[in-house]
N, CA, C and O atoms as a GROMACS GRO file, in nm:
protein
  664
    1MET      N    1   3.611  13.906   8.815
    1MET     CA    2   3.710  13.769   8.774
    1MET      C    3   3.671  13.628   8.849
    1MET      O    4   3.658  13.626   8.972
    2THR      N    5   3.658  13.538   8.789
    2THR     CA    6   3.654  13.378   8.866
    2THR      C    7   3.714  13.327   8.886
    2THR      O    8   3.778  13.335   8.782
    3SER      N    9   3.778  13.246   8.958
    3SER     CA   10   3.852  13.166   8.984
    3SER      C   11   3.864  13.022   8.962
    3SER      O   12   3.764  12.959   8.994
    4ASP      N   13   3.937  12.973   8.929
    4ASP     CA   14   3.947  12.787   8.892
    4ASP      C   15   3.998  12.736   9.039
    4ASP      O   16   3.987  12.614   9.052
    5VAL      N   17   4.036  12.785   9.119
    5VAL     CA   18   4.042  12.788   9.257
    5VAL      C   19   3.972  12.679   9.334
    5VAL      O   20   4.022  12.709   9.443
    6LYS      N   21   3.907  12.591   9.358
    6LYS     CA   22   3.847  12.530   9.433
    6LYS      C   23   3.910  12.616   9.618
    6LYS      O   24   4.024  12.620   9.662
    7GLU      N   25   3.784  12.671   9.679
    7GLU     CA   26   3.794  12.674   9.823
    7GLU      C   27   3.833  12.570   9.896
    7GLU      O   28   3.811  12.469   9.829
    8TRP      N   29   3.878  12.545   9.992
    8TRP     CA   30   3.904  12.458  10.051
    8TRP      C   31   3.770  12.472  10.171
    8TRP      O   32   3.744  12.577  10.230
    9ASP      N   33   3.698  12.346  10.190
    9ASP     CA   34   3.534  12.372  10.257
    9ASP      C   35   3.585  12.273  10.416
    9ASP      O   36   3.662  12.177  10.422
   10ASP      N   37   3.520  12.333  10.512
   10ASP     CA   38   3.559  12.230  10.616
   10ASP      C   39   3.444  12.140  10.606
   10ASP      O   40   3.462  12.063  10.701
   11GLU      N   41   3.337  12.104  10.547
   11GLU     CA   42   3.244  12.034  10.530
   11GLU      C   43   3.304  11.912  10.446
   11GLU      O   44   3.274  11.794  10.467
   12THR      N   45   3.413  11.968  10.326
   12THR     CA   46   3.411  11.810  10.281
   12THR      C   47   3.529  11.712  10.315
   12THR      O   48   3.651  11.726  10.322
   13PRO      N   49   3.429  11.593  10.335
   13PRO     CA   50   3.490  11.501  10.400
   13PRO      C   51   3.613  11.474  10.384
   13PRO      O   52   3.650  11.514  10.274
   14GLN      N   53   3.704  11.419  10.448
   14GLN     CA   54   3.837  11.391  10.435
   14GLN      C   55   3.915  11.239  10.472
   14GLN      O   56   3.894  11.204  10.589
   15ALA      N   57   3.972  11.177  10.420
   15ALA     CA   58   3.981  11.078  10.452
   15ALA      C   59   4.105  11.093  10.587
   15ALA      O   60   4.194  11.178  10.586
   16ALA      N   61   4.086  10.994  10.692
   16ALA     CA   62   4.110  11.005  10.774
   16ALA      C   63   4.292  10.952  10.764
   16ALA      O   64   4.314  10.868  10.676
   17PRO      N   65   4.406  10.994  10.841
   17PRO     CA   66   4.490  10.990  10.821
   17PRO      C   67   4.540  10.853  10.870
   17PRO      O   68   4.525  10.824  10.989
   18ALA      N   69   4.613  10.748  10.768
   18ALA     CA   70   4.669  10.612  10.813
   18ALA      C   71   4.734  10.625  10.952
   18ALA      O   72   4.823  10.709  10.969
   19LYS      N   73   4.687  10.534  11.064
   19LYS     CA   74   4.712  10.524  11.156
   19LYS      C   75   4.859  10.382  11.124
   19LYS      O   76   4.866  10.279  11.057
   20SER      N   77   4.964  10.467  11.224
   20SER     CA   78   5.121  10.369  11.162
   20SER      C   79   5.079  10.269  11.375
   20SER      O   80   5.026  10.302  11.482
   21SER      N   81   5.136  10.169  11.325
   21SER     CA   82   5.176  10.093  11.461
   21SER      C   83   5.308  10.126  11.486
   21SER      O   84   5.356  10.063  11.580
   22MET      N   85   5.394  10.221  11.422
   22MET     CA   86   5.547  10.193  11.453
   22MET      C   87   5.549  10.371  11.538
   22MET      O   88   5.487  10.472  11.504
   23LYS      N   89   5.620  10.356  11.622
   23LYS     CA   90   5.631  10.477  11.707
   23LYS      C   91   5.762  10.557  11.674
   23LYS      O   92   5.866  10.499  11.708
   24LEU      N   93   5.778  10.689  11.606
   24LEU     CA   94   5.907  10.757  11.576
   24LEU      C   95   5.947  10.826  11.738
   24LEU      O   96   5.873  10.882  11.818
   25PRO      N   97   6.062  10.801  11.743
   25PRO     CA   98   6.152  10.823  11.824
   25PRO      C   99   6.142  10.985  11.819
   25PRO      O  100   6.175  11.036  11.712
   26ALA      N  101   6.122  11.029  11.873
   26ALA     CA  102   6.147  11.185  11.963
   26ALA      C  103   6.275  11.200  11.958
   26ALA      O  104   6.355  11.119  12.004
   27ARG      N  105   6.315  11.343  11.882
   27ARG     CA  106   6.455  11.415  11.834
   27ARG      C  107   6.518  11.418  11.963
   27ARG      O  108   6.450  11.394  12.063
   28PRO      N  109   6.623  11.441  11.969
   28PRO     CA  110   6.748  11.433  12.134
   28PRO      C  111   6.706  11.565  12.163
   28PRO      O  112   6.660  11.646  12.083
   29GLY      N  113   6.730  11.582  12.307
   29GLY     CA  114   6.711  11.713  12.350
   29GLY      C  115   6.563  11.749  12.352
   29GLY      O  116   6.540  11.855  12.410
   30THR      N  117   6.466  11.690  12.304
   30THR     CA  118   6.353  11.717  12.342
   30THR      C  119   6.260  11.686  12.385
   30THR      O  120   6.238  11.577  12.332
   31ALA      N  121   6.152  11.718  12.478
   31ALA     CA  122   6.060  11.635  12.553
   31ALA      C  123   5.968  11.497  12.518
   31ALA      O  124   5.869  11.490  12.445
   32GLY      N  125   6.026  11.402  12.586
   32GLY     CA  126   5.970  11.272  12.517
   32GLY      C  127   6.115  11.198  12.500
   32GLY      O  128   6.126  11.076  12.505
   33SER      N  129   6.213  11.278  12.481
   33SER     CA  130   6.350  11.185  12.421
   33SER      C  131   6.343  11.066  12.488
   33SER      O  132   6.326  10.969  12.415
   34GLU      N  133   6.352  11.043  12.612
   34GLU     CA  134   6.396  10.949  12.684
   34GLU      C  135   6.291  10.830  12.658
   34GLU      O  136   6.171  10.855  12.646
   35ALA      N  137   6.348  10.686  12.649
   35ALA     CA  138   6.249  10.574  12.629
   35ALA      C  139   6.141  10.536  12.760
   35ALA      O  140   6.177  10.542  12.877
   36PRO      N  141   6.097  10.524  12.746
   36PRO     CA  142   5.995  10.558  12.838
   36PRO      C  143   5.998  10.396  12.918
   36PRO      O  144   6.016  10.300  12.843
   37ALA      N  145   5.978  10.371  13.073
   37ALA     CA  146   6.042  10.288  13.151
   37ALA      C  147   6.036  10.183  13.121
   37ALA      O  148   6.130  10.108  13.145
   38ASP      N  149   5.927  10.142  13.059
   38ASP     CA  150   5.874   9.988  13.036
   38ASP      C  151   5.941   9.929  12.923
   38ASP      O  152   5.946   9.808  12.904
   39GLU      N  153   5.999  10.024  12.843
   39GLU     CA  154   6.048   9.950  12.658
   39GLU      C  155   6.244   9.995  12.704
   39GLU      O  156   6.300  10.105  12.708
   40PRO      N  157   6.286   9.884  12.725
   40PRO     CA  158   6.453   9.907  12.703
   40PRO      C  159   6.513  10.012  12.532
   40PRO      O  160   6.473   9.992  12.417
   41ALA      N  161   6.603  10.105  12.573
   41ALA     CA  162   6.670  10.158  12.489
   41ALA      C  163   6.690  10.053  12.369
   41ALA      O  164   6.733   9.938  12.381
   42PRO      N  165   6.645  10.122  12.239
   42PRO     CA  166   6.775  10.015  12.174
   42PRO      C  167   6.883  10.034  12.114
   42PRO      O  168   6.908  10.142  12.060
   43ALA      N  169   6.969   9.927  12.113
   43ALA     CA  170   7.147   9.936  12.092
   43ALA      C  171   7.161  10.000  11.998
   43ALA      O  172   7.120   9.981  11.884
   44PRO      N  173   7.231  10.093  12.047
   44PRO     CA  174   7.269  10.162  11.886
   44PRO      C  175   7.346  10.032  11.769
   44PRO      O  176   7.420   9.955  11.830
   45GLU      N  177   7.339  10.014  11.663
   45GLU     CA  178   7.391   9.931  11.597
   45GLU      C  179   7.507   9.975  11.553
   45GLU      O  180   7.508  10.093  11.518
   46ALA      N  181   7.627   9.902  11.542
   46ALA     CA  182   7.791   9.911  11.549
   46ALA      C  183   7.810   9.897  11.358
   46ALA      O  184   7.813   9.801  11.281
   47ALA      N  185   7.817  10.010  11.343
   47ALA     CA  186   7.867  10.044  11.155
   47ALA      C  187   7.968   9.953  11.126
   47ALA      O  188   8.078   9.990  11.167
   48ALA      N  189   7.967   9.873  11.085
   48ALA     CA  190   8.096   9.802  11.002
   48ALA      C  191   8.203   9.907  10.923
   48ALA      O  192   8.195   9.975  10.821
   49GLU      N  193   8.313   9.883  11.029
   49GLU     CA  194   8.442   9.955  10.930
   49GLU      C  195   8.460   9.933  10.770
   49GLU      O  196   8.463   9.818  10.727
   50PRO      N  197   8.469  10.008  10.708
   50PRO     CA  198   8.506   9.970  10.549
   50PRO      C  199   8.624   9.938  10.541
   50PRO      O  200   8.713  10.007  10.591
   51THR      N  201   8.646   9.823  10.476
   51THR     CA  202   8.805   9.787  10.476
   51THR      C  203   8.886   9.848  10.309
   51THR      O  204   8.840   9.865  10.196
   52LEU      N  205   8.995   9.863  10.359
   52LEU     CA  206   9.071   9.919  10.194
   52LEU      C  207   9.035   9.832  10.124
   52LEU      O  208   8.992   9.722  10.158
   53PHE      N  209   9.051   9.874  10.022
   53PHE     CA  210   9.034   9.733   9.867
   53PHE      C  211   9.160   9.730   9.858
   53PHE      O  212   9.225   9.639   9.910
   54PHE      N  213   9.226   9.850   9.775
   54PHE     CA  214   9.414   9.852   9.804
   54PHE      C  215   9.455   9.901   9.903
   54PHE      O  216   9.394   9.982   9.973
   55GLY      N  217   9.592   9.843   9.927
   55GLY     CA  218   9.662   9.842  10.091
   55GLY      C  219   9.744   9.952  10.061
   55GLY      O  220   9.743  10.031  10.155
   56SER      N  221   9.836   9.999   9.939
   56SER     CA  222   9.911  10.114   9.941
   56SER      C  223   9.870  10.210   9.812
   56SER      O  224   9.805  10.168   9.716
   57VAL      N  225   9.915  10.330   9.824
   57VAL     CA  226   9.933  10.419   9.692
   57VAL      C  227  10.007  10.311   9.566
   57VAL      O  228   9.956  10.310   9.454
   58ASP      N  229  10.104  10.242   9.589
   58ASP     CA  230  10.129  10.171   9.502
   58ASP      C  231  10.093  10.058   9.424
   58ASP      O  232  10.108  10.037   9.304
   59GLU      N  233  10.031   9.973   9.532
   59GLU     CA  234   9.922   9.855   9.465
   59GLU      C  235   9.814   9.956   9.380
   59GLU      O  236   9.790   9.924   9.264
   60PHE      N  237   9.757  10.063   9.430
   60PHE     CA  238   9.694  10.121   9.370
   60PHE      C  239   9.712  10.211   9.206
   60PHE      O  240   9.638  10.250   9.116
   61VAL      N  241   9.834  10.213   9.234
   61VAL     CA  242   9.857  10.294   9.095
   61VAL      C  243   9.895  10.178   9.005
   61VAL      O  244   9.864  10.187   8.886
   62ARG      N  245   9.967  10.055   9.054
   62ARG     CA  246   9.982   9.930   9.003
   62ARG      C  247   9.908   9.866   8.903
   62ARG      O  248   9.922   9.853   8.782
   63GLU      N  249   9.804   9.821   9.010
   63GLU     CA  250   9.694   9.736   8.973
   63GLU      C  251   9.544   9.850   8.892
   63GLU      O  252   9.492   9.839   8.781
   64ARG      N  253   9.522   9.922   8.972
   64ARG     CA  254   9.444  10.011   8.886
   64ARG      C  255   9.443  10.138   8.794
   64ARG      O  256   9.386  10.131   8.685
   65LEU      N  257   9.514  10.279   8.843
   65LEU     CA  258   9.492  10.389   8.796
   65LEU      C  259   9.589  10.388   8.625
   65LEU      O  260   9.544  10.444   8.526
   66ARG      N  261   9.719  10.315   8.627
   66ARG     CA  262   9.785  10.270   8.491
   66ARG      C  263   9.688  10.263   8.385
   66ARG      O  264   9.685  10.324   8.278
   67TYR      N  265   9.582  10.148   8.451
   67TYR     CA  266   9.483  10.086   8.337
   67TYR      C  267   9.378  10.181   8.360
   67TYR      O  268   9.295  10.136   8.281
   68THR      N  269   9.342  10.246   8.396
   68THR     CA  270   9.203  10.295   8.365
   68THR      C  271   9.273  10.430   8.319
   68THR      O  272   9.255  10.450   8.198
   69TYR      N  273   9.328  10.504   8.366
   69TYR     CA  274   9.380  10.672   8.358
   69TYR      C  275   9.468  10.612   8.222
   69TYR      O  276   9.589  10.606   8.242
   70SER      N  277   9.424  10.568   8.093
   70SER     CA  278   9.498  10.531   8.012
   70SER      C  279   9.514  10.664   7.913
   70SER      O  280   9.417  10.720   7.861
   71ARG      N  281   9.651  10.706   7.896
   71ARG     CA  282   9.699  10.813   7.817
   71ARG      C  283   9.863  10.789   7.759
   71ARG      O  284   9.957  10.735   7.816
   72ARG      N  285   9.855  10.853   7.619
   72ARG     CA  286   9.972  10.789   7.565
   72ARG      C  287  10.025  10.913   7.596
   72ARG      O  288   9.978  11.025   7.574
   73VAL      N  289  10.139  10.877   7.653
   73VAL     CA  290  10.288  10.952   7.715
   73VAL      C  291  10.408  10.950   7.643
   73VAL      O  292  10.433  10.862   7.561
   74GLY      N  293  10.497  11.058   7.677
   74GLY     CA  294  10.591  11.056   7.607
   74GLY      C  295  10.701  11.150   7.610
   74GLY      O  296  10.637  11.240   7.665
   75PRO      N  297  10.800  11.194   7.597
   75PRO     CA  298  10.888  11.293   7.576
   75PRO      C  299  10.829  11.391   7.490
   75PRO      O  300  10.849  11.506   7.531
   76GLN      N  301  10.758  11.384   7.379
   76GLN     CA  302  10.737  11.450   7.251
   76GLN      C  303  10.601  11.505   7.253
   76GLN      O  304  10.558  11.606   7.197
   77GLY      N  305  10.536  11.410   7.335
   77GLY     CA  306  10.362  11.457   7.361
   77GLY      C  307  10.325  11.544   7.453
   77GLY      O  308  10.414  11.616   7.498
   78PRO      N  309  10.187  11.560   7.501
   78PRO     CA  310  10.124  11.683   7.571
   78PRO      C  311  10.163  11.585   7.685
   78PRO      O  312  10.201  11.652   7.781
   79ASN      N  313  10.168  11.465   7.708
   79ASN     CA  314  10.146  11.394   7.840
   79ASN      C  315  10.271  11.373   7.866
   79ASN      O  316  10.351  11.349   7.777
   80ARG      N  317  10.306  11.381   8.001
   80ARG     CA  318  10.425  11.300   8.054
   80ARG      C  319  10.390  11.187   8.138
   80ARG      O  320  10.269  11.173   8.157
   81TRP      N  321  10.490  11.077   8.211
   81TRP     CA  322  10.465  10.986   8.264
   81TRP      C  323  10.573  10.967   8.306
   81TRP      O  324  10.669  11.009   8.240
   82ALA      N  325  10.592  10.895   8.434
   82ALA     CA  326  10.755  10.813   8.460
   82ALA      C  327  10.700  10.687   8.526
   82ALA      O  328  10.623  10.678   8.622
   83ALA      N  329  10.738  10.624   8.477
   83ALA     CA  330  10.732  10.439   8.554
   83ALA      C  331  10.766  10.483   8.656
   83ALA      O  332  10.664  10.510   8.719
   84GLU      N  333  10.907  10.524   8.744
   84GLU     CA  334  10.926  10.553   8.862
   84GLU      C  335  10.884  10.655   8.935
   84GLU      O  336  10.958  10.734   8.994
   85TRP      N  337  10.742  10.655   8.932
   85TRP     CA  338  10.652  10.776   8.997
   85TRP      C  339  10.696  10.819   9.137
   85TRP      O  340  10.697  10.931   9.189
   86TRP      N  341  10.732  10.704   9.182
   86TRP     CA  342  10.758  10.688   9.366
   86TRP      C  343  10.881  10.759   9.332
   86TRP      O  344  10.950  10.674   9.388
   87ARG      N  345  10.967  10.843   9.288
   87ARG     CA  346  11.093  10.883   9.295
   87ARG      C  347  11.075  11.018   9.320
   87ARG      O  348  11.165  11.078   9.378
   88TYR      N  349  10.919  11.108   9.270
   88TYR     CA  350  10.848  11.234   9.296
   88TYR      C  351  10.794  11.259   9.397
   88TYR      O  352  10.695  11.190   9.424
   89PRO      N  353  10.835  11.368   9.498
   89PRO     CA  354  10.729  11.364   9.619
   89PRO      C  355  10.610  11.413   9.590
   89PRO      O  356  10.508  11.381   9.650
   90GLU      N  357  10.616  11.518   9.470
   90GLU     CA  358  10.482  11.593   9.442
   90GLU      C  359  10.395  11.420   9.377
   90GLU      O  360  10.277  11.401   9.406
   91ALA      N  361  10.456  11.337   9.311
   91ALA     CA  362  10.396  11.267   9.254
   91ALA      C  363  10.330  11.152   9.313
   91ALA      O  364  10.246  11.087   9.252
   92ILE      N  365  10.383  11.117   9.475
   92ILE     CA  366  10.383  11.044   9.564
   92ILE      C  367  10.261  11.115   9.654
   92ILE      O  368  10.179  11.049   9.718
   93SER      N  369  10.263  11.225   9.647
   93SER     CA  370  10.142  11.279   9.802
   93SER      C  371   9.998  11.305   9.683
   93SER      O  372   9.880  11.297   9.714
   94ARG      N  373  10.055  11.338   9.538
   94ARG     CA  374   9.903  11.358   9.494
   94ARG      C  375   9.878  11.256   9.443
   94ARG      O  376   9.766  11.260   9.394
   95LEU      N  377   9.945  11.130   9.426
   95LEU     CA  378   9.929  10.970   9.392
   95LEU      C  379   9.834  10.932   9.544
   95LEU      O  380   9.718  10.973   9.550
   96ASP      N  381   9.877  10.875   9.626
   96ASP     CA  382   9.852  10.898   9.749
   96ASP      C  383   9.678  10.975   9.788
   96ASP      O  384   9.584  10.910   9.835
   97ALA      N  385   9.674  11.100   9.760
   97ALA     CA  386   9.524  11.198   9.759
   97ALA      C  387   9.441  11.130   9.647
   97ALA      O  388   9.319  11.142   9.645
   98LEU      N  389   9.518  11.048   9.540
   98LEU     CA  390   9.411  11.011   9.424
   98LEU      C  391   9.383  10.876   9.525
   98LEU      O  392   9.271  10.856   9.573
   99TRP      N  393   9.476  10.804   9.545
   99TRP     CA  394   9.394  10.617   9.625
   99TRP      C  395   9.327  10.698   9.728
   99TRP      O  396   9.208  10.715   9.702
  100ARG      N  397   9.362  10.747   9.828
  100ARG     CA  398   9.274  10.777   9.938
  100ARG      C  399   9.113  10.829   9.915
  100ARG      O  400   9.024  10.784   9.987
  101SER      N  401   9.092  10.908   9.829
  101SER     CA  402   8.990  10.954   9.774
  101SER      C  403   8.914  10.822   9.692
  101SER      O  404   8.802  10.793   9.735
  102TRP      N  405   8.956  10.758   9.605
  102TRP     CA  406   8.905  10.648   9.552
  102TRP      C  407   8.848  10.577   9.683
  102TRP      O  408   8.727  10.569   9.705
  103GLU      N  409   8.958  10.518   9.780
  103GLU     CA  410   8.886  10.440   9.858
  103GLU      C  411   8.733  10.475   9.918
  103GLU      O  412   8.635  10.401   9.917
  104ALA      N  413   8.744  10.609   9.971
  104ALA     CA  414   8.652  10.642  10.023
  104ALA      C  415   8.520  10.694   9.906
  104ALA      O  416   8.411  10.646   9.939
  105LEU      N  417   8.518  10.743   9.834
  105LEU     CA  418   8.424  10.770   9.715
  105LEU      C  419   8.372  10.622   9.617
  105LEU      O  420   8.277  10.618   9.540
  106ARG      N  421   8.440  10.542   9.640
  106ARG     CA  422   8.408  10.398   9.586
  106ARG      C  423   8.270  10.367   9.660
  106ARG      O  424   8.170  10.299   9.638
  107LEU      N  425   8.311  10.440   9.745
  107LEU     CA  426   8.149  10.334   9.877
  107LEU      C  427   8.065  10.420   9.881
  107LEU      O  428   7.982  10.400   9.970
  108GLU      N  429   8.041  10.553   9.794
  108GLU     CA  430   7.968  10.604   9.743
  108GLU      C  431   7.868  10.577   9.641
  108GLU      O  432   7.882  10.614   9.525
  109PRO      N  433   7.784  10.521   9.678
  109PRO     CA  434   7.647  10.410   9.548
  109PRO      C  435   7.611  10.498   9.430
  109PRO      O  436   7.573  10.443   9.327
  110THR      N  437   7.623  10.653   9.438
  110THR     CA  438   7.566  10.704   9.317
  110THR      C  439   7.662  10.782   9.266
  110THR      O  440   7.715  10.725   9.170
  111PHE      N  441   7.704  10.876   9.284
  111PHE     CA  442   7.793  10.966   9.286
  111PHE      C  443   7.948  10.944   9.294
  111PHE      O  444   8.037  11.010   9.238
  112GLY      N  445   7.952  10.904   9.326
  112GLY     CA  446   8.109  10.880   9.411
  112GLY      C  447   8.225  10.862   9.302
  112GLY      O  448   8.312  10.946   9.280
  113MET      N  449   8.217  10.774   9.255
  113MET     CA  450   8.287  10.787   9.086
  113MET      C  451   8.291  10.875   9.050
  113MET      O  452   8.375  10.948   9.103
  114SER      N  453   8.233  10.917   8.968
  114SER     CA  454   8.165  11.032   8.918
  114SER      C  455   8.230  11.139   8.976
  114SER      O  456   8.275  11.209   8.885
  115VAL      N  457   8.262  11.196   9.116
  115VAL     CA  458   8.322  11.322   9.155
  115VAL      C  459   8.464  11.278   9.149
  115VAL      O  460   8.544  11.361   9.105
  116TRP      N  461   8.508  11.168   9.184
  116TRP     CA  462   8.612  11.107   9.196
  116TRP      C  463   8.644  11.155   9.070
  116TRP      O  464   8.716  11.255   9.071
  117TRP      N  465   8.602  11.102   8.932
  117TRP     CA  466   8.738  11.158   8.842
  117TRP      C  467   8.710  11.267   8.764
  117TRP      O  468   8.779  11.292   8.665
  118ARG      N  469   8.582  11.358   8.808
  118ARG     CA  470   8.595  11.512   8.826
  118ARG      C  471   8.700  11.559   8.924
  118ARG      O  472   8.816  11.586   8.891
  119ASP      N  473   8.663  11.565   9.018
  119ASP     CA  474   8.726  11.621   9.096
  119ASP      C  475   8.900  11.598   9.161
  119ASP      O  476   8.973  11.686   9.206
  120HIS      N  477   8.927  11.473   9.147
  120HIS     CA  478   9.034  11.394   9.199
  120HIS      C  479   9.170  11.347   9.084
  120HIS      O  480   9.291  11.361   9.072
  121ALA      N  481   9.071  11.292   9.026
  121ALA     CA  482   9.198  11.198   8.922
  121ALA      C  483   9.193  11.273   8.800
  121ALA      O  484   9.298  11.252   8.740
  122ASP      N  485   9.108  11.363   8.725
  122ASP     CA  486   9.116  11.487   8.624
  122ASP      C  487   9.198  11.603   8.651
  122ASP      O  488   9.291  11.654   8.590
  123HIS      N  489   9.132  11.636   8.772
  123HIS     CA  490   9.250  11.732   8.851
  123HIS      C  491   9.416  11.697   8.863
  123HIS      O  492   9.506  11.744   8.794
  124HIS      N  493   9.427  11.585   8.990
  124HIS     CA  494   9.526  11.572   8.978
  124HIS      C  495   9.627  11.511   8.863
  124HIS      O  496   9.748  11.532   8.871
  125MET      N  497   9.568  11.434   8.755
  125MET     CA  498   9.650  11.367   8.675
  125MET      C  499   9.682  11.503   8.576
  125MET      O  500   9.762  11.482   8.485
  126ARG      N  501   9.638  11.609   8.583
  126ARG     CA  502   9.635  11.675   8.462
  126ARG      C  503   9.798  11.767   8.527
  126ARG      O  504   9.907  11.795   8.476
  127MET      N  505   9.743  11.786   8.646
  127MET     CA  506   9.922  11.859   8.711
  127MET      C  507  10.056  11.794   8.703
  127MET      O  508  10.168  11.846   8.695
  128LEU      N  509  10.014  11.637   8.709
  128LEU     CA  510  10.144  11.525   8.705
  128LEU      C  511  10.185  11.554   8.549
  128LEU      O  512  10.289  11.603   8.505
  129MET      N  513  10.078  11.510   8.487
  129MET     CA  514  10.084  11.470   8.315
  129MET      C  515  10.150  11.580   8.246
  129MET      O  516  10.204  11.559   8.138
  130SER      N  517  10.150  11.684   8.294
  130SER     CA  518  10.173  11.812   8.257
  130SER      C  519  10.297  11.836   8.191
  130SER      O  520  10.387  11.764   8.234
  131PRO      N  521  10.328  11.911   8.106
  131PRO     CA  522  10.510  11.913   8.054
  131PRO      C  523  10.586  11.991   8.153
  131PRO      O  524  10.702  11.964   8.184
  132GLU      N  525  10.526  12.077   8.197
  132GLU     CA  526  10.581  12.142   8.327
  132GLU      C  527  10.568  12.069   8.482
  132GLU      O  528  10.607  12.112   8.590
  133GLY      N  529  10.512  11.966   8.455
  133GLY     CA  530  10.500  11.893   8.604
  133GLY      C  531  10.653  11.796   8.628
  133GLY      O  532  10.766  11.773   8.587
  134PRO      N  533  10.536  11.762   8.742
  134PRO     CA  534  10.714  11.672   8.747
  134PRO      C  535  10.786  11.576   8.698
  134PRO      O  536  10.908  11.564   8.706
  135PHE      N  537  10.682  11.481   8.629
  135PHE     CA  538  10.756  11.398   8.532
  135PHE      C  539  10.796  11.496   8.363
  135PHE      O  540  10.795  11.442   8.252
  136ALA      N  541  10.820  11.614   8.384
  136ALA     CA  542  10.839  11.663   8.264
  136ALA      C  543  10.966  11.650   8.169
  136ALA      O  544  10.963  11.688   8.052
  137ASP      N  545  11.112  11.576   8.246
  137ASP     CA  546  11.187  11.542   8.208
  137ASP      C  547  11.211  11.409   8.150
  137ASP      O  548  11.306  11.369   8.082
  138SER      N  549  11.062  11.326   8.204
  138SER     CA  550  11.059  11.195   8.179
  138SER      C  551  11.082  11.121   8.041
  138SER      O  552  11.029  11.185   7.950
  139ARG      N  553  11.140  11.017   8.001
  139ARG     CA  554  11.168  10.978   7.883
  139ARG      C  555  11.092  10.845   7.837
  139ARG      O  556  11.099  10.786   7.729
  140ASP      N  557  11.018  10.815   7.949
  140ASP     CA  558  10.910  10.678   7.948
  140ASP      C  559  10.826  10.753   7.883
  140ASP      O  560  10.791  10.871   7.892
  141SER      N  561  10.779  10.600   7.768
  141SER     CA  562  10.653  10.632   7.690
  141SER      C  563  10.597  10.510   7.659
  141SER      O  564  10.658  10.410   7.696
  142ASN      N  565  10.465  10.493   7.581
  142ASN     CA  566  10.357  10.381   7.601
  142ASN      C  567  10.365  10.416   7.465
  142ASN      O  568  10.436  10.502   7.412
  143GLY      N  569  10.256  10.312   7.400
  143GLY     CA  570  10.212  10.306   7.280
  143GLY      C  571  10.024  10.357   7.341
  143GLY      O  572   9.980  10.378   7.455
  144GLN      N  573   9.939  10.364   7.166
  144GLN     CA  574   9.844  10.384   7.221
  144GLN      C  575   9.754  10.250   7.275
  144GLN      O  576   9.774  10.132   7.245
  145GLY      N  577   9.648  10.306   7.364
  145GLY     CA  578   9.598  10.169   7.441
  145GLY      C  579   9.686  10.134   7.568
  145GLY      O  580   9.620  10.114   7.670
  146GLU      N  581   9.802  10.126   7.576
  146GLU     CA  582   9.838  10.054   7.669
  146GLU      C  583   9.878  10.122   7.801
  146GLU      O  584   9.914  10.238   7.784
  147PRO      N  585   9.883  10.070   7.957
  147PRO     CA  586   9.903  10.135   8.019
  147PRO      C  587   9.991  10.220   8.053
  147PRO      O  588  10.079  10.235   7.968
  148LEU      N  589  10.006  10.308   8.182
  148LEU     CA  590  10.078  10.394   8.219
  148LEU      C  591  10.199  10.270   8.232
  148LEU      O  592  10.192  10.150   8.260
  149PRO      N  593  10.306  10.358   8.199
  149PRO     CA  594  10.454  10.263   8.185
  149PRO      C  595  10.458  10.247   8.359
  149PRO      O  596  10.390  10.331   8.418
  150TYR      N  597  10.508  10.180   8.417
  150TYR     CA  598  10.553  10.109   8.539
  150TYR      C  599  10.701  10.074   8.613
  150TYR      O  600  10.772  10.005   8.540
  151THR      N  601  10.741  10.096   8.701
  151THR     CA  602  10.861  10.020   8.722
  151THR      C  603  10.813   9.975   8.899
  151THR      O  604  10.720  10.044   8.941
  152ALA      N  605  10.847   9.908   8.961
  152ALA     CA  606  10.823   9.868   9.113
  152ALA      C  607  10.912   9.923   9.205
  152ALA      O  608  11.034   9.902   9.206
  153PRO      N  609  10.838  10.008   9.294
  153PRO     CA  610  10.968  10.077   9.404
  153PRO      C  611  11.020   9.998   9.431
  153PRO      O  612  10.986   9.886   9.394
  154PRO      N  613  11.148  10.025   9.526
  154PRO     CA  614  11.229  10.003   9.638
  154PRO      C  615  11.123   9.873   9.696
  154PRO      O  616  11.003   9.897   9.683
  155GLN      N  617  11.156   9.754   9.752
  155GLN     CA  618  11.113   9.673   9.850
  155GLN      C  619  11.092   9.757   9.982
  155GLN      O  620  11.184   9.818  10.035
  156GLY      N  621  10.962   9.756  10.032
  156GLY     CA  622  10.903   9.826  10.210
  156GLY      C  623  10.915   9.946  10.176
  156GLY      O  624  10.945  10.012  10.276
  157MET      N  625  10.902  10.045  10.027
  157MET     CA  626  10.905  10.184  10.027
  157MET      C  627  10.744  10.237  10.094
  157MET      O  628  10.722  10.331  10.171
  158PHE      N  629  10.626  10.121  10.020
  158PHE     CA  630  10.500  10.104  10.006
  158PHE      C  631  10.443  10.002  10.106
  158PHE      O  632  10.431   9.890  10.056
  159VAL      N  633  10.410  10.010  10.217
  159VAL     CA  634  10.367   9.910  10.330
  159VAL      C  635  10.210   9.907  10.319
  159VAL      O  636  10.132   9.998  10.345
  160ASP      N  637  10.183   9.776  10.273
  160ASP     CA  638  10.000   9.776  10.278
  160ASP      C  639   9.953   9.785  10.400
  160ASP      O  640   9.974   9.703  10.490
  161VAL      N  641   9.882   9.891  10.407
  161VAL     CA  642   9.805   9.965  10.560
  161VAL      C  643   9.728   9.840  10.600
  161VAL      O  644   9.720   9.834  10.723
  162ARG      N  645   9.656   9.717  10.526
  162ARG     CA  646   9.577   9.660  10.573
  162ARG      C  647   9.634   9.571  10.648
  162ARG      O  648   9.561   9.494  10.709
  163GLN      N  649   9.736   9.564  10.658
  163GLN     CA  650   9.845   9.457  10.766
  163GLN      C  651   9.878   9.482  10.843
  163GLN      O  652   9.927   9.392  10.912
  164LEU      N  653   9.881   9.679  10.920
  164LEU     CA  654   9.930   9.709  10.975
  164LEU      C  655   9.882   9.665  11.119
  164LEU      O  656   9.774   9.627  11.075
  165PRO      N  657   9.874   9.643  11.224
  165PRO     CA  658   9.807   9.649  11.334
  165PRO      C  659   9.697   9.747  11.386
  165PRO      O  660   9.757   9.847  11.427
  166SER      N  661   9.562   9.763  11.404
  166SER     CA  662   9.511   9.884  11.466
  166SER      C  663   9.513   9.889  11.537
  166SER      O  664   9.470   9.990  11.593
   0.00000   0.00000   0.00000
């Protein structure tokens, strides 16, 4: 039986590997990982800390979520929502988690928003809007294509964390 695979031949001329003037640093903890005495160690680059887009869960719900997670809600349909969502501890906790996960995943340039929708928004909103969820007794409603109902929380309930001293 013959093979079409060509056997490696030590006498076959090979192109010399391209030489690079860039020297890769040794991995930490291995021999040679210390910088040579004549070369200063590179200064670590300080990564700029990302800033929040929204300063509070209220701002996130008011300015983004109620427009982008558009569902028809009402006491007779399959979806419930309360304009005064901030009166429900479960809603505050879930919406805060949605806001914080959105803030982190918006910075991931490839699949961040897809992951946010799939793993966070759809999950938590399904729980919140369920006829058995925290808004089960809500009478608030909206029309097709309208944002989710919204009533501003009491002044000072949600502070803008961007304004807090660090």
